[in-house]
N, C-alpha and C positions, 0 to 999 in steps of 0.2 A: 641868734639860732645858729650863727656859723661857730661861736664860741662852744654853746654847746654839744654842737656837733664833731668839734676838734678831737680826733681818736686818742690824743696822748693826754689832753689837758682838759676835756670836755666832761659833761656829765655821761655817768657810765649806761644809765638809760637811753637817753636822747640819741647817743652817739651810734646805738647798734640798731636802731628802728628802719624801717623800710616804708615804701608806701605801702604795700599790703598790711603790714603792721598798724601802721596809723589809721588807714582807711576807716574803720571800726569806731573811730575817736572822733572822725571828721563827721561822720553820721550822726553820732551820739551828740555834738556840740550844736548842730543844726536844728536837733529835736529840742536841746535845752533852748536856743533862742525862740524857737516856736512857742515853748511853754510860757516864757517870759512875757511876750506878747500876748497869750491869753488869759495871764494873769493881770496883765495890764501893771506889770511892774518895771517901771522905766530904770530903775536901779540894778535890777538884775539884768534887763536888755542891754545895757551897758556893759557890764561883765561880761555877759554870755556872748555880744557880739566880738569882745576882745578875744574871748577862747577859741571863736569859729576863726577870726581872722590870723589867730594864732598856727591854726590848723593849714590855713593858705600858706604861710610864712615857711611852716616846716615843710610841705610837700616840694614848695619852690626852691627851698635850701638842697633838698635832696637831688631835684633835678639838676639845680646849678652843679653840684659834686660830680653830677653823671655827665656833663656837659651838654643836657640837653636844652635848658632854659633856665632863666632866672626871674625874682619875682618882678623887676620891671618888665620883662617880657609878658608875662600874665597881666601886669595892668594895661599895657599897651595893647594887647590882644583883645581883651574885653572893650578897651576905650573906641578900637576899629569896630568891633561887631556892633556895638550901640548907634556908632555914626552909620554904617553900610544897612542896619535895619531900621534906620528912622529916617528914610531920604527926606521926607517930607519936613522935617525939622533942621537937618544938618546937608540936605542937597537940595534938588529943584523940584522933586514931586510936588504934584498938585494937592496931593491928599493922602494920609495914611491910616492907621488905626491897626487894630490886630488881625484883620484879614490881611494888611500887606504884610505884617511881620511874620505870619505863618506862612504867606506866598513866598518871602524871601528866604526863609527859613528852609523851604520844601525845595527852590532853587538851588540853595548851596547843597543841600544833599544829593539832588540829580547829577549835580556837577562832579561829584565825587564817583570814579568808576567803580562800577560793580556793586551798588547799592541799593541794598532793598528797601521796601517801604517801612519795614519795622527796623531796620538799622538805626542804632543811637539810642534807643528805649533804655538806660541804664538798669542794668542787672541790679544795682544796690538798691533800686528804688523801693518802698514799702509795697508788698505784692499787690494791694487793693489799687493803689495808684498806678504801678507798671501796667496793670490789667486794663484799667481804663486808658490809658495811654496806648497801649497794644490794639486795643478796638478802636480809637480814633484814627490811629495810622491806616487800619485795614478800612475804616469806613473812607477813607480819602480816596480810596481805589474803587470804590463802588460795591464792596465788599461788606454789607450792612443790610439789616432791616429798615423797611422805608417807616414805620413806626414802634409803638411799645408792645403791640402785640405779641409779635415774633417773640422777642425776647422773654416777653412773661410766659408764655407757654413753654420756653425752652426752660425754665425754672422747674415748672411741674415735670418736666420729662427728665431732668438731672435729678432733682428729687428724688422721683421713681428708682432711676437707677442706682442712685446711692443706697436707697432702700434694700435694694435688692444685692448689692455687693457685699463680697464676705473677703476676711482676709485682708492682704494688704492692697487688694484692689479698691475697698472702701475710702482708704485716702484719697485715692487718684479721685474717685468720682464726685468724693466732697469737693475736692478741688475743682472739680468742673461744674460743680453747682455754685460755688462762690464765683467763678467767673460769670456763670450765667446771671447771678444776681446783679455784679457791678454792670453787666451789661444793660440789664433791664433799668437800674437807677441810672445809668447813662441818658437812654432813651427818654427817661421822665425828666433828665433835665438836672438830676440828683449827683453832687459828689458823693462816692461812696465812701471815700475815705474819711471826710465830715461827717458825714453819717454816722459811720460807725465810733468816731470819736465822741460824737453826742451822745450815742448808745451805752459807750464806756463809761462817759462822766454821769450819766443818769444812774446806770448801776451803783457805780461808786457812791454818789450820794446818797442811794436809798439804802444800801447796804450799812455804809456807815451810820444811817438815822436807827436801822435796827440796832446795831451794837449797843449804841447810844440809849435806844428805849430799855433794851433787856440788861444792860451792866454787865457785871461779872457772870450772870446767868447764860449768856449767849450760847455759847458754847456747849451748854451741857442742854439745853433744848432740842428736842426730837425735831424731824424733817417738818411734821405737821405743824409744830408749834411755830417754827420758823417760818413756814410758808403762811400761816394766820399772819403772824408780824409783818412778813413782806408785804402783805395784801393791805393792810392797816397803812403801814407806810405810804404806799403806793397811794391809797385813797385819799391822804391829808395831802399829796404831793399835786393832786391833781393830774 
């Protein structure tokens, strides 16, 4: 990467990149790792993990050029963090578990000056996942419904407001509706991001089945015919 980044002899593309320009590729590579895992393709997973590692190397090299840190610092930092957050493994704590991990994380955040409960929830996360994390952070302060009844009622309230909204305001109200649905899912113990992925896969699978059944005539079918085809595919899928 140092050679690729060399301003005189390096790659004309790599040498001019910045943290901001590379960040979207980092996110994309993480999703491609997840896709390989979902497909159970170990050969692809090996390849995609290499692509993701390259992103870490890229950012670390740019930081080294800026005099901030280097790749070794990145590795050392995560090593230190793993030891710090697993005192029952690397230290003398009697027991551990996810609760202890979360408590140590909360203590670390509290030790930083002027940090709020929602600080540190990355802006680049998928919106549904970020909504859930924001809600969980707020819940730790006691700002939460005691059960799923409150968030379920909120879904109806936000849906009614979205129905009444007009113009640019409708997008805001639909956003509130989505946030409310995530909150309801959280109280039901459902991962909203995972649930939507399942729904996406289901839609894709059924739509492809529709296309396969209708063949070249699919695009020419009217909406009623396509809806009938959809229902037929849905019944067969169960």
